[in-house]
N, C-alpha and C positions, 0 to 999 in steps of 0.2 A: 267087476259087478258094480253097476251103479250104486250110488247111496240112497238110503231110503227117502230122505228129503226130495231128492231130484227126482226118484221113480213116481212120488206122490204128486209132485209138481207137472211131471210130464203127463201122468193120467189125466189131471184136471184140464191141461191145455189141449189134450187130443179131442175134448168134447166142444172146446170153444178156441179152434186155432186162431191165430193173430192175423194171418192174411189168407186170402182165397184167389183162386184163378180168376174169378170174375169181378174182382173189387173194381169199382171206378175210383178215379181219382179222389173224390170227395170221401168215399168209404175208406181208402188207404189212409188218408189224412186223419180221419176220425179215429180209427184203430190205432195208428201208430202214436198219436198224441196222447191217446188215453194211457199208455204204458210207459210214457215218459213224464218228465217234470216232477219228479219226487223231491221230497223236502230235503236239505242238506244240513249238516249240523251246524249248531250255533258257533262253534269255533271256527268254521271254514269261512275264508275272507273271499269275496268276490269282488273284483274291480274291472268295471268295463272301461275299455280304453278303444282308441282308434289306431290301428296300424297298418301303414301302408294303404290308408283310405278304406280299411275294412272294421267295421265293429267286431271287437273281440273281447273276451273277458279272461283277466288272470284269476285263476281259482288256486288257492292253497289252503292247507290245513295248518294247525300250529306245528306240526311235526316238519312240515315241509317249506315253511315261510322263509328260511334261508338255505334252501336246496341249492346245490351247485349245477343243476341241470334243468332245462326246460325241455317240455314236450308240447309240439304243436298238434292240439287234437282237431282232427276232421271228423265230425259226428256223422253217425248214421241217420236213418229216417227215409231211405228209400229215393233221396234227392228231393223229395216233394213235403216233408214233413220234419217235426221235432226240431225247431229251430234252436238257436244257441241257448235260450233261455231255459227250454225243456231238457238241456244235456248237462247242466251244472252238476246235477249228482253224478253222472257219468265220469267226469273230470275229477271230482272229488273222490270217487271210488278208484281211479287210477293213481292219483296223487302218492298215496301212502305206500303201495307196493313198488312204486317205481321211484320213490324218495326224489319227487320232481315238483317243480311249479308247472301247471298246466295252462296253456294258452289256448281257450277254446275259440275257434273262428266260427262265427256267426255268418256264414256264407249265404249267399243268395239261392233261392230255392227255384225249382223248376215246377210247374212249365211257365211261370212269369219270366223267369230268367233261365234261359236253356244254356246247355254246354256252349262255350266254355266257361261261363259266368263264375260256376262254383270252384272249378281247379284255380281260375285266375285270383280269386278272393283268397284261397289258402295259399297260393304262391305270394300274392301281395303281402300277406301278414308276415310270411317268413322274411320278405324283404325288408319290411319294417322292422323286424327285430334286428337284423343285420344293421340297418342304418343306426339303430340306436346304440350300436356297439356290441351287442350279444356276439360271441363268437360261434361259429358254425360248428365247431367240435364239442361244444356243449348243448348243442339243440338236437332233439329227436323229432320225428313225426310218428303218429298214432293215430289209427283209425278203426272203426268198427262197421262192418257191413258195407253200405256205399261210401261211408267215410274211409275204409281201408283203401278202396279203389282211389279216392280223392288224393290220399297220402301218397300212393305211388304215381298217378297221373302228374299231380302237381310238382312231383320231384323230377319226373321225366320232361316237363315243360321248363323247370328251372335249369336243368342240366343242358337243354338244347340252347338256352339264353347264355350259358357260360357262368351262371350262378354258383357260387361254392355250395358244394353238397353238405348237408348236416352229418351228424355222426351215425344217425341209424333212421329206419323206418320199420314200424312193426303195425301189422294189420292182424284184426279179429274178425274171420269170417268175411274177408274182402270179396267184393263182386268184380272180380276181374275178367267176367265174360258176360256181357249183357243180353247176349243171345242164349245164356243158359244151356249151353250145348255140350257140357262136360259129363263124364260117365256118371258123376253123382246126381246130377240132374236129371239125366235121361233115363238112368237105372238106380234110383235110391236104394239106400239100405233099410229104409222104414220112413214113415211119415215124419214130417219135420212142421210143427205148427208154427213156425217162426218164417217159414220160407215155402215158394211155390214156385217152379220155372215160369209158369205164364204170368205170375205177379212181377218176377223180375224182368220179363220181356216188356210187359206193360210200363213199368216204371222207367225203364229204359227209353221207350217211346216218348215217355213224358219229358225226359231230361233232355234227348237230342232233336226232339220235334219230328214233325212228319217226313221232313226230306234228310234227316239226319243219318249218319252211318254209325250202326252199332259195333262195327269192326274197325273204327277209327282208334288207332292205338292210344290216343288220349281219352277214350271212352271205355275201350276194354282193352286193358293193358297186356293179355296173354298174347295181344297182336304186335306188342312193342319190343323194341330192342333195348333190354335192360342194361346194357353196358353203361358203366360208369355210376351205376346207383350206388348208395352206401349200403353197408350191411343191413340184410332184411330179417326180420323174424316174421314168418307166416303162420298164423295158429287157425285151424279150424276144427270144427266137431265131425267125427266119423259119420254122423247121420246128417250132418250139414249138406244142403244141395250145393253149396259153393265149394264144397271139400275138394272137388277135382281143379277148380279154378287156382286154388292155392298150391296143387301138385304140378300143375301145368307151368305155373309162373315160376316156381322153385326150380323146375328143370331148366327153363329157359334163363334163370338168372345165374345157376350154376354153369351152364355151356358158356355164359358170356363171362366168366370170372368173378362174378358178385358173391361176397361172401353170404351164404343164406342159410338161414336155419327154418325148417319146416316141422310143424308140429300138429298132427292129427290126434285128437284126444277121443279115446273110444267112447262110444254110444252118445256123444253129446250132440245135440241140435244146434241150428244157427242162432248166434247170438248168445249162446249159453253164458258167454262170461259176464254178460250184464246181470246174471241170476246171483253173482257175488253179493249185490246189494241186499239180497233175501237170505244171504249166509249159505247158499248151496255150496257144499265142500268142493266139487269139482270146479267150480268157478272160481272161487277163492284161491284154490291151488294154481290153477291156470293163469291169473293174474300175478302170483307169486313169481311163477316162472317168467313171465313177461318181465316183471320187474327186476329179476335177476339179469336178464338179458340187457335191459336198459343200463342196469349199474356198471354192467362189465363194459360195456361199450362206450360209456361216459362215466368213468370212475371218479370218485371223489380226488380233488386236488391234493397234491403232495403237501405236508405242512410245511410252513415257511420257516 
């Protein structure tokens, strides 16, 4: 049974859902940007840098300043909104449970910059880390919503170029099918105030452009061959309309011999992990499990 704080929040969101099936690009941006950009703690340090020609931010808390692991964060925002500056709070929120420094990639947004601009920026930031001497085995990718997709597609792109893979990739409600054709989208368990199939398709069209292919494996990775990807952690809510995307990608990855962990969290909606910033217990626990996965795949170094 869901916690009382989550149930109360869900009741309020049912009256004012975040996304709608007929949202224009401008409406989508306005709504998404209104729920991002939260303040960060006084002790959290943000350092803007350029890596691989891409604007990025190092984000660390006092507890993670000397952390022995780095997570490249591909942020959400439906490809069109919530630029890097608006996602600093999310990087801060992930740093503590993952015991990691976060590198937030401020990738170019659609439709001004269509596919493959965003994934190329995320891949270039990773190459920049390698060029600076960071070991791939101490790096992971993480992304929420469309950022989860970018985490996977960036790695597919890097793999195809022969770039060493990082230690892991973790996704939180990834959009792995921009046609929104999965069982959870076509036959949802219940209303999801943070997602709608037609909204996903519309933002997908913004991302690829009028002549773009939503079935391109580097757009919708359920159509990709995941062979050679690093260990994956795919987490989604039971009510999340992208739930079946994670299920299908997990099956494909398993068949390809990829080490994959799939977690479907009962009663949770799309993007519920972000509610950890409001102290929602299910979200806090979900990020703790993400952190445990990250720390298991990138363990602390042995004492010298």
